[in-house]
N, C-alpha and C positions, 0 to 999 in steps of 0.2 A: 471474556477476559483477554486483555492484550498480551501478546506474546513478546518474548525477547529474542533478539537475533544472536547468532553465535559469535563468539569473540575470537581474537587472534589465535587462541589455543586450538581452534578447530581447523587447523591447516589440512588435516587429512580429508576434509570435506570440500577442498578447493575445487575439485572436479565437479561438484554438484552445481556450483554457480555457472560453470561452463555449459552443463547440461541444460540448466534453466534458460540461458541465453539462446541456446539452439532451439528450444521449444518456442520461445517468444518470437525469435526471428522467423521461424517457419510459419507461425500463425500470422505475423504481420506481412509476410510476403504473399499470402493468399489474396485473391481478388476481393476487393471491397473492404479490406481490413483497415485501410487508412481513410478516415473521415474528413472531408473538407468542411471546416468549421462554418464558413459563410453559407455554403449550400445547405448544411444541416439546419442551422438557425433560421434561414430563410424559409425552408420547407415547414418546419415545426411551428414557428411563431406567426407566420402569415395566415395560418388557419384561424387565429383568434385576435390578432392585433393589427392596427393600421400600419400601412407601409412605412410611414415616417418613424414609428416606434421600432419596427423591425430593423430598419436601417441603422438607427442609433444603437440598438442592441448589438449588431454586428460590428459597428465601428468601435464600440466600447465594451460593454458586457450587458446581459439582460437586466441585472439588478440596477445598473447605472441608467438604463433606459426607463426605469420605473415599472418594470413588469413585476407583478405581485409574486411573492414567494409561493403562494398557494398554486398559482398557475404553473410555475416552474416545477413544483412538486408533482402535479398531475401529469405533465408532459413526461417527466422523468419516469414515473411509475408505468406509464403506457409503453415506453420504450423498453423498460426492464421486462415487462410481461411478454413482449414480443420475442425478445432474445431468449428468455427463459424457456419458452415453448420450443424454439428452434434448437437450442442446445440439448434439450431433453430428448427430442425425436431422434436426432442423429446419434446421441449416446445409446439409445435403445437399439438402433440398427447395428452400431459398432460393437455392442455388448453381446449380440447373438453369436454363438460359436460359428466360426467361419466368416465372421464379419470382416469388412474391408480394412486394410491397413495401408499406410502411406509413409513416405519420407523415411524409409529405412527403419531405424530403431525407435522412432517416435510414433506411437499409436495414433490412429486417426481420431479416436474420441478425445484424446488429450489435445491434439492439435485444434480440432474444431471447438472444443470447450474454450481454449484460450483465444481463439479467433473472436468468439462472442464476448469474452471478457474484455479483450482489447478494444472492440468496437463500442461496447456499452460504457467503458470508462472514458472514452473520448467524448461520447455524446453527453454524459453526465458532467464532465469537466467543462464543456462548452456552455451548457445550460447554466452552470453555477459560476461562470465568469472567467474561466481560464482561456488564454490565447491558444493558437494552434500548437499541437504537440508534435506534429510530424509534417513533412512535405510529401505530397502524394507521389511525386515522380523522382525523388532523390533516393540514393542508396541509404539504407539504414546504417547509422553509425553508433558508436558506443554511448554517446550522450543521449541519443533518442531512446535506446534500450534502457538506459539508466532511469530516464524519466518515467517510462512505462512501468519499470520495476518498482519504483516508489509508489505509484498509484496502486499496483497490484498488491504490494506489501500492505497498504492500508486495507485492501479488500480481505487479506488474510488475517488482519488484526494485529500486525506488527506495530508495536507502540512507537518505535523510532521512525518508522516510515510515516506514521500519522504526524509526528512532530515535524519531520522534514517537509511534508506537503504543506503544513501550516506556515513554515518559513517561506516556501515558494509563493504561497498565496499572498502573504504580507508584502513580499517584494513586488509581485505583479500588481497589487492594489495601489502601490505608490506611483505607478505610471502606466500608461497604456502600451501594451505590447501586442503586435499582430502575430508574433511567433515567440514561444518561450525561449529566452536567450540561453542557448546551450553553453556558451562560454562562461556563464556565471555559475554553473553547477559546482565547479571546483572552489570558487570563492565563497559560495554559500555552504560548503561542506557537504554537498549532496552526493557527489560522485563516489567517494569512498563508502559512504553509508549504503548507497545503492548496491555496491558489490557485496556487502554483508547481507543485505536483504535477499539478493539473488542466491547466495549460498543457502540461506534459510529456506527459501522456496524450493530450491533444488533438492535439499535433504527431505523436505516434506513430500515432494512428488515421488521420489524413489522409495521412500518408506511405505507409501500407499500403493505402490505398484503391485506388491504381492497380493493384496486383497482384491485388486482388479483381476489378476490372473485366476485366483480361486473362483471368483464370481463367473468367469467365462467357462469354467469347467462344469457348471450346472446347466444342462440343456434348456434352452428357451427362457427359463426364468432369469438367466443372466442378463437378458436384455432389459427386463424390468428393473433389475438391481442397478444396472448401469444408468438407465434413464432416471431412476429415482434419486440416485446419488447426485447426478448432475443437476436435477431440479432443485434439490435442497441446497447444494453447495453454491449454485449460481444465485439463488434467492438470498442466502445469507451474505455472500460477498458483495452483491450489488447494493443491498440495503445498508451494509456497513459503510460503503463508500459514499452513498447518497447522504446518509446521516452526517458523516464527517464533512462533506462539502457544504451541506446546509448550515453548518455552524461556523464556516469561515467568513472572514470579512468581505470577500468577493461576492457573497450571496445576499448581502443586506440590501433589500429593495426599497424603492420609494413607490408606495402604492397609489400614486396619483395618475396612473394611466388608465384610460377607459378602453375596454375591449370592444371591437366592432361586432363580435359574435359572443354569445354567452358561453362561458367556460364551465364545463361540468365540475361540480365539487366532488 
């Protein structure tokens, strides 16, 4: 079921959005968090498609290059599975009493969870037709954090975030962008909505913190609890985003391209 975001009357939770942005920025500042779109598509698509098709997919988008939706789906699922395994292992380690912590008040399992979330959302967005969401070597700004927040809002099931991402997809489909135009966020009504989504996520994270603390009080088993929570949460969130992206205009393919290697169904 889709969730609703808090309204203006929830000013007392304003600090929650700031907490969320700290979590997100910490995750995005970790090594490997920012995915180069061209390199990722080159690596994934060249395993199954001719070079001219891969080049066209990078210059436009995979669907516009004629790559079948079934192929994009399979590549997406493989990437989700890889990150799901990684996020669960580290959550198990961090869940054991005495497990490592980092970045002051932000726990390591939370940071690494959203590292994987940030990475997989970029990979899925590029497979399903979005331009680059971030510049690898540039300082993170409010607009970039807003874009990521919208995507993650979709992963949490926030209805307004899903609607906003649909608006962005329609705008992107109208012309070819190499980088999502940050200056258009205000014009499209995305920036203010992202702030409300950030508040909603911040509230959700702080409310769940107590259950995390309780789980850490149970010797050894806490690791399994933490790892299991991360496995389920990451699976649900990734599937929700993938399903949403598959339904957008950007993902409509032209199945006229022949693969030079058989693609597993």
